[in-house]
N, C-alpha and C positions, 0 to 999 in steps of 0.2 A: 504495500499499501505506500510506503513511502515513494518508491520508484514513481508512480503514477501523480504524487505531492509535487515532485522535482520535475517531472514531465511538466505538470500544468504551471507551474513556477515558470521555467524556459520557455515556455508557449505566451505567458501571459506577456514575460518581458519582451520578445517579439514582436507580441502585439502590439503593445504601446512603442514600441521602435519604429513601426509599422506608420503610426499616427505621426510619429516626432518626424519622419521623412517628409510627411504629406504637408504638415505645417512649416517646418523649417523650408522645404523647397518654395512653399508659398513666399514667405516671407523675403526670403532670399532674393526672390523675383517680383517684389510686391513693385516697384517703380514701373515694370513692365510688364504685367503678368502673364502668363502662359505656362501651360502643362509640361514641366519638365520630367525627363525619362523616369526621375526619381521617382516623382509624385505616382506614377503609373504602377512603379515596381512597390512602392509602399502601400497602394491599394490593394494590389495582388496579396502582399504580406498581410495585411490588416484581413482581406478575407480568407485566406488558406487558415491562418493561424486561430481566427474566431471559429472558423468551422470546427475545427481539431479538439480548441477549448469547448465547444459544445458536446462534442463525441463523450470526451471524457467526463463532462456534467452528466449527461444523460448514462455514463456508467456508475457514476458514483451513488451513494443512500440519501444524498440530498434531494431537494424538491429543485426544479427549474421552473424560469417564470418563460413559460413559452411565447406570452405576449411579448415581453420585451424581447427577447430573443429574434421572436419574428420581425420587430420593428427594427432593432439594429441589424439584422441579416438584409433587409431589405435597403436600408440606407446603404449598408457595406456595398452591396450590388449596384446600387446607383452610384455611388462614388466610383466604383472600378468603369463603370460604364462612361462617365463622363469622362474620367482620366484619359481611357481608351481612346475615346473621340477625340477628346484633346491632343492627345500625344499625336495622332494620327492627321488632324488639321496642322498641328505644329512642324511636323516632319515635311507634309505638303508644302506649307508656308516657306520652309526654309531651304526646300530644293528648289522652289520657284525664282521667280524675279523679283518678288514680294517684300523678298528679305533686305533689300536695297530701299535706304532711302533718297528721293530725288529732291533738288533743289526746289524751291517754291518759284514759279514764274520760270523755271527752266533755266534761267542765267548763272552764270558764276560769278556775277559781280557784288558778292557780299549777301545774295538772298538767304533769307532763314530756310533750312530744311523743313518741309513737313511732315508731320508726325505720320507713320502707319500704326494703326491698331493692328495688335497681334489678333489673328481670327480662334486662339484659342485661349483668349483672358477670359470668356463670359465661363469656360469649362473649367477653369483655372479657380477661378471664385466659387463656382459650385462644387467642387473637389474640397475645397477648403471648408465651407459651410459646412458640407456633410459628414465632414471629419470630426468639427469641433461639434454639431449635435449627435453624432454616435457618442462621442465622451458624456454629454450631458444626459444622453438618454441610460448611459451606462452608470452613471453617478446618482443620478436623482430618480429613477425610474425602480421600485422596488414590489 
């Protein structure tokens, strides 16, 4: 039984690291939000470790709050989907000519460059918000 507890603690630590990767990646790129590959990996890590933690909880003697787990699973799936879509958009944006910023007015006589909105910015915000909501559900829903 002690081995299962050690496994649960390791999975819980990895689960929290996945959340930290998402939140840290978001804050690292907050001035120009985009979905970084690490955010997608963090979402995968959270989803997989969350399912493994659920499996261990179901095998144990304690009660499992299935409503809470269902909400967290739904949010985790949405976070992963948003991260996947955002990462795909980001790769397409970086591969195309959209990664370059053109000067305003087309001139080189000191014109200010126009900012190009990153196409994965909305997905980055959704990934971050979903990760935070999942933490709040984990802490406050009993």
